[in-house]
N, C-alpha and C positions, 0 to 999 in steps of 0.2 A: 535469562529471559526464557520464557516458556513458549514453545511453538506447538500449536495444535491444529491438525487438519482433519477434515471429515471427508473421506473418500466417497461417501454416499451423497454428499451435497451437490447441488447443481452449480455451485460456485467453483470455478476452476481452482485447482490446488495452488497454482502460482499466485492467484489472487488472494487465497486464504493465507498464504505465507506472508505476502505483503501486508495484509490486514493485521496480522499478529505484530509485525514491527510497528505499524502505524499506532496501534493501541498501546504498545510499550512506550513509544515516544510520548503519546498523549498522556499517559499515566505517570510519566517521569521515571519509568523503570529502566529506560536507557537514556543516556545523555550524549550530547555532542562529543565526538572523539572516541566514543566507545565502538569497539569492533564487534561485528555480528559473526556468528559461527561461519566457518568456511562452508561453501556450497556443498562440497562432497560430504563433509561430516554431517551437515544438516540433512542432506538427502538420505544418507544411511540411517540416521536416527529416526526420520519420519517414514522411511520405507518408500521414498519416491525417487524419480529420476533426477539426476543432478541438473538437467536442463529445466526442470520444473522449478527448482529453487532459483536458478539463474533468471528465469522469467520474472519471478516475484521480485528479485533484487533489481532487475532492470527497470521494472515499474517504479520502484522506490527511487532509483537514480533519476528517472525522468521527472519525478515529482520534486526532486531536490532534497529528499530526506537522507539519502546516503550517497557516498562516493564509492566507486569501484576502482580499486588500485591494484595493479599487478604486483603480486608478492605480499601485499598487505591485506587484500580481501576487501570486504565491505565495511565501511566506517561511517557512522552517523555524522552528518554534516553539522556545521555550526548554525545553519539555517533551519535545523529540525526542531522547531519549538513545539511544545505540547499543543498550543493553539492551532498552529498550522496543520499538525497531524490530525487533530479533531475535525478541522474544516475539510481536509481531504476525505476523511471518512464520510462526512455529511454529503459532500459532493458526489461521491461514489454511490451513496444511498439514493440521492435524488435522481441520478442518471438511471440507476436500476429501476426505481419506481416509475420513471417516465417511460422506459422501455416496456415495462410490464403493462402500462396503460396504452401502449401503442403510439405514443407521441413520436413525432419525427424530431430530428436534431434541430431543425429550424423552429419548430414549435417550442421546444424546450428553451432554446436561446432567446426567443422572443419573450417568453415568460420571465426569464431571468433579467433581460434588459428592462422590461416593464417594472419589475421590482426594484432594480437599481435606480431607475428614473424617479421612482416614488419615494426614495429615501434621501 
């Protein structure tokens, strides 16, 4: 799996790392049960702090895409389907767009609820 980060981007490095994994799951490049690189190794490879990698991995754990196990590291979960990973990317994009437009959380949630009610 290929990790790329852009230190000049306004997107935090941890978010960029999480996005790399999401894309790899969405593309089928990584599959459930596959281990991700150890945080220390990935941090050294990318030239970032290990805590930056761990922040990205923590995000993915909260999204249900990976499990973090002591001694085993980060493992892609069985619930990490390509469709779910793509949806998570879209949700992140929508939230970023809403913030850029100055929408409040309540406005965005109301917009989403309206769309859900119309389907």
